[in-house]
C-alpha positions as CSV (number, residue, x, y, z in Angstrom):
1,M,13.7,11.6,-39.0
2,G,16.8,10.1,-40.7
3,V,20.8,11.0,-40.4
4,R,21.5,13.8,-39.0
5,R,25.3,15.3,-38.6
6,I,26.2,16.6,-35.4
7,A,30.0,18.1,-35.3
8,G,31.5,17.0,-32.4
9,R,35.0,18.4,-31.1
10,Q,37.1,16.4,-33.2
11,K,34.8,14.8,-36.1
12,I,31.2,14.8,-37.7
13,M,29.0,12.2,-36.3
14,N,26.2,10.6,-37.9
15,I,23.4,10.2,-35.9
16,N,19.9,8.9,-37.0
17,L,17.8,9.6,-33.9
18,D,15.3,6.6,-34.6
19,S,18.2,4.0,-35.4
20,K,17.9,1.6,-32.5
21,W,16.0,1.8,-29.3
22,N,16.4,-1.0,-26.5
23,N,13.5,-2.0,-24.5
24,L,13.4,-2.7,-20.9
25,S,11.2,-3.9,-17.9
26,G,11.6,-4.9,-14.8
27,E,11.1,-2.8,-11.3
28,V,12.0,1.1,-10.1
29,N,12.2,1.9,-6.6
30,G,9.7,-1.7,-6.4
31,K,7.4,-0.3,-9.1
32,R,6.7,-2.3,-12.4
33,A,8.2,-0.5,-15.2
34,Y,8.8,-0.4,-18.9
35,I,11.5,1.4,-20.1
36,R,12.5,2.6,-24.1
37,V,16.1,3.7,-24.1
38,N,17.6,5.1,-27.1
39,A,20.9,3.6,-27.8
40,G,21.6,5.4,-31.3
41,L,22.5,7.9,-29.1
42,R,25.4,6.3,-27.7
43,P,28.1,8.6,-29.7
44,L,26.7,11.6,-27.9
45,A,26.2,10.5,-24.2
46,G,27.7,13.3,-21.9
47,A,28.4,15.5,-25.2
48,E,28.7,18.9,-24.1
49,R,26.4,20.8,-26.2
50,Y,23.6,18.6,-24.7
51,A,24.5,19.2,-20.8
52,Q,20.9,19.8,-19.7
53,E,18.6,17.2,-19.0
54,L,14.3,18.2,-19.5
55,I,11.8,15.6,-18.4
56,I,7.9,15.8,-19.6
57,S,6.1,14.0,-17.3
58,V,2.4,13.0,-18.6
59,R,0.6,11.4,-15.3
60,L,-1.6,8.6,-16.2
61,Q,-5.1,9.3,-16.0
62,Q,-6.5,5.9,-15.5
63,P,-3.3,3.7,-14.6
64,K,-4.1,0.0,-14.2
65,D,-3.5,-1.8,-10.8
66,N,0.2,-1.7,-12.0
67,G,0.4,1.8,-12.8
68,L,0.8,1.1,-16.6
69,P,-1.3,2.9,-18.6
70,S,-4.3,0.9,-20.0
71,D,-4.6,0.2,-24.1
72,E,-6.9,3.3,-24.6
73,E,-4.7,5.8,-22.7
74,L,-1.5,4.0,-24.3
75,V,-2.7,5.3,-27.9
76,I,-3.1,8.9,-26.5
77,L,0.6,8.9,-24.7
78,D,1.7,7.5,-28.4
79,N,0.0,10.1,-30.5
80,F,1.5,12.7,-27.6
81,E,5.2,11.2,-28.1
82,D,4.7,11.3,-32.0
83,A,4.0,14.8,-31.8
84,L,6.4,16.0,-29.1
85,R,9.6,14.1,-30.4
86,P,10.0,15.4,-33.4
87,L,8.9,19.4,-32.3
88,L,11.5,19.3,-29.4
89,Q,14.5,16.9,-31.9
90,E,14.3,19.8,-34.8
91,Q,17.3,20.7,-35.7
92,M,19.2,18.6,-33.4
93,E,18.2,20.8,-30.4
94,S,17.3,18.6,-28.1
95,L,17.4,14.7,-27.7
96,L,14.8,12.1,-26.7
97,A,17.3,9.8,-24.8
98,V,14.3,7.7,-22.8
99,V,10.9,7.1,-22.0
100,M,10.2,5.3,-18.6
101,T,6.8,4.5,-17.5
102,T,6.2,3.4,-14.0
103,D,3.9,4.3,-10.9
104,G,1.3,6.0,-13.3
105,F,3.8,8.1,-15.2
106,R,5.2,8.4,-18.6
107,D,8.1,10.1,-18.2
108,F,10.4,11.5,-21.4
109,I,13.4,12.2,-20.8
110,F,15.6,14.7,-23.3
111,Y,19.1,16.4,-23.1
112,T,18.8,19.7,-24.8
113,S,21.2,22.6,-26.1
114,D,19.0,25.0,-25.5
115,M,16.7,24.4,-22.2
116,N,14.6,28.0,-23.0
117,S,13.6,27.0,-26.4
118,A,12.8,23.4,-25.8
119,V,10.5,24.8,-23.2
120,R,8.8,27.4,-25.7
121,R,8.4,24.5,-28.1
122,F,6.8,22.1,-25.6
123,Q,4.6,25.1,-24.9
124,V,3.3,25.4,-28.3
125,L,1.9,21.8,-28.3
126,Q,0.6,21.6,-24.8
127,P,-2.8,23.3,-25.3
128,S,-3.2,20.2,-28.6
129,F,-3.1,17.9,-25.0
130,G,-4.7,20.0,-22.8
131,N,-6.2,16.8,-21.3
132,L,-3.5,15.5,-20.0
133,Q,-1.9,16.3,-16.6
134,I,2.3,17.2,-17.7
135,D,4.3,18.5,-15.6
136,V,7.9,19.6,-17.0
137,S,11.4,19.8,-14.8
138,S,15.2,20.7,-16.3
139,K,18.6,20.6,-14.3
140,P,22.2,20.4,-15.4
141,D,23.1,17.2,-16.4
142,K,26.4,16.7,-18.1
143,Q,27.0,12.9,-17.6
144,W,23.5,12.1,-19.1
145,T,22.9,10.2,-15.5
146,Q,19.0,9.2,-16.5
147,Y,20.5,7.8,-20.0
148,E,23.6,6.1,-18.4
149,R,21.5,4.5,-15.8
150,F,19.6,2.6,-18.4
151,S,21.8,1.7,-21.2
């Protein structure tokens, strides 16, 4: 992705969307969880431009007993993410902030400046991954609640 320039209220910030991810493990709601948090987005957390949360949730097809993906399914999820992330992050429209895997699901949590466009972009990609069970939800979130929860 490289470094992108974002105009803030008072200054222009250089943001590298892939510069630093923190890896966490533990429990969420009593279930084993692995979480990646995009620490490189810290300067943008709570930015008015990205006041809507978009969650793309993939149900695991054959989770292990602990609710996490098998090695084979992990490859499919990684391929999905590799296609999804650049598509939604194009022109800094949406930002992937958190990836959480727990209890038979992998959630991709984005903050977006244009929800309708982000959903349309996702719909273009979805047929390529028709074998995945995917749920999409959104809500206003000016405080970046999920991001702050794990960062």
